N, C-alpha and C positions, 0 to 999 in steps of 0.2 A: 632218834634212830629206831627206837622200839616201834613207833607208829609206822615207820617206813618198812620195817621187817614184816609187820602184820599185813600191810598192804601188799607186799610182795608175795607172802604166803597165800593171801586171798586170790591173787592173780593165778598163782600156780594151781590152787584148788579149782578155780573156775575152768581153767584150761583142761585139767584132768577130767572134769565132768563132761566137758565138750568132746574131748577125744574118745571118751568111753562109748559114745554113741556112733563112732565111725568104724567102718570095716577095714581094719589095718592089718598089715602083715608083720608088724614089729613084734618080736618075741625076745625073751631073755637069751643072751648069747649072740644076738645079731648085732655086730658092732661095725658094720660096713660104713655107717655114717659117723662113727666116732673118729673124726679126723683131727689133725692139729690146727684146723681152721675155725674152730668154734670161738665165738665172741661172748663177752659178758660185761656187765656194768660193775663198778666198784661195790655197789650195794649187794649185788649177787655174790661177789667174792667174800664180803663180810659174812653174809648169811651162810655160805658154804663152809667157811672156816669155823664159824661159831657152833656148827653142829658136830665138830670133830674134837676129840680129846687132844690135849697139847702134844702128846707124843705122836699121835697120828698126823697132826698138822706138820710136825717136823719131818716125819717120814715122807709126807707128800711133797714138801719143799725140796728134800734131798733127791727124791725121784725126779722132780722137775729139773733140778740142776743137772742131773745125769743125762736126761733125755730131752733137754730143751731143743725144740725143733729149729733147725737152721733156716729152713724155708717154710713159711707159714703165711696165712692170710693176715694182712695188716689193713684194716678198714680205713678208707679215706673219708668216710662221712658216717654220721650216726643216722638212725632212722628218722628222727625229728628234723635233723638238718636236711636230709633228703626231701622231707615233706616241704620244708621252707623253700628249697630250690624249685620244686614242682609248682608251688603256689606262685612263685615269682617268674615262672617261665624260663628258668635257668637250667643249664646242663649240669647233671651230676658228674662228679669225677669218675674216671674209669677205675674199675676194681679188678684186681687179678686174684683169682681163686682157683685152685686145682685140688680136688680131693685126693689125688695121688701123691701129694707132697709128704704124706705120712699120717700115722695114727695119733690120736690124743696121747700125750706123754704120760697121762695118769692111768691109761687103760692097763688092766692086768688080766691076762688069760681070757680075753674077749669080754671081760666084765668091767663095769664102772665102779670103782671103790667109793665114789661119792654120789651114787645114783639118787638117793633120796633128796639130796640137796643140790642136784645138778642145775645149772643155769637154764634159763628159758631157751637159749640158743640150742641146747641139747634136746630139751623137751619138744621143741617145735619141729625137729627133724623126724617126721612121720612119713609113712608110705603105704599106699594101697597095694603094692606088690613088692616082693623081695628085692631089695636093692642090689644084692649080689648077682641076681639074674639079669637085671636091666642095666645096671651100672649107674643108676641114679634113683632118687626118691620120687615117687608119683604122689605128690601132695594134692589133695582135693582143692579146687579153686576157692571154696568158702574157707577152708582151713588156712590157705595162704593169706586171705584177708584178715582172719582172726589173728594169725601170727603177727602180721604187721601192726595191727592195732594194739595188741598186748605188748609188743616190743616198744611201741611209742609210750604206753602208760608206764612201763618199767623205767624207761629213760626219764620220763617226766618226774617221777617221784624221787629220782636220783639226780635231778638237774644240778649242775655245778660240780658233779662228781666225774669220775673217769669211765671211759669205755674203750675196749680194745680186744685184742686176741687174748684168749684164756691164759696162755703162757706168759704173756707180757703183764697182764693185770695181776695174776697171782704172784708173780715175782715182785711186784710193787708191794703187795700186802704181806710179804714175808718178814717185814719189819714191824715191830710193835708200835713204833712211832707213827707210821702211816695209819694203822688200824685205829689208834686213838684220835688222830686228825679226822678220820672219816666218820667217827661217831659223833662229831659235832653236828649241830643243826644244819649248818651249811658247810660242807667240806670245801676246802680251798684247792681247786684244780691246779692253779699255778704253783702253790706251795708243794703239793704232792709231786707234780711233774719235775720241779726243780731239783728234787732230791735224787732223781734217777736220770742223769744225763744220757745213759746208755739207751734208754727207751723213750725219752721225752717226746720224740716226734712220732712215737708209735701208739700213744694213747690220745684219745679225743675227749673233749668236754661234752657232757650230757646237757641237753637242752629241754625246754618245756615244749609241750605239744602246740604246734601252730594250727594244725587241722588234722583230723584223722584221715588216713589213707584207706577209705572205704568206697569202693565203686558203687554206683547207683543200684545195680542188681543185687547187692548183698546188704543194703542198708536195713531193710525190714527184718531179714533173717538174723542179723548180728545185733539188733537193737536190745533184745532181752539180755544177752551176754554183757553188753556194755553197761546196761543198767545195773547189773550186779556189782560192777566195780566202779560205778560213777562217783562214789564217795571217797575215793582213795586220796584225793588232794589233801 
């Protein structure tokens, strides 16, 4: 688990350096993109929770219980499964996602209480213009490619683990038993899911990278970034 956490932190650091060179409108207190539709892996959930004191963790779970979103994005496929479907010429399942379903249940006064440990799904929601004005994020094309590639790597290092909506995944990790299970070398997806029949159809199994989703026009530009994280296996 420690090696996976180090790999995750490396990906976060690489992405922070990449976005530092972009001209973005994102500022503290801009929470338009902080919706209840953010997704994360189990590894990211472990990382997030381990940065918090036990009493803060309990407060987070209590807040989630009070504000668990009734309507939220429930992914039908992971990024690497989507890549597999593309390689095989198969159709990806339809996804239903609406930013107006509500805000992130953890948000407090337009600020994120777990900002330093926020998952990549949050980190990658960047925009060249204020989202409140346009109603959507204007993500640079190269950044979209980087986002997809790093999502694939994060899923890859957590293969066999779980993936889903932030609310669903964090509710799974509210029990110490699951946290201990996840800290094994290879977490058991079936074992974890069987303990939570209420959401067992709402979490997916992480997969290894079948091929990176990098279009030809971005391959040269993204190569140095991918080289930095090429040893995370």
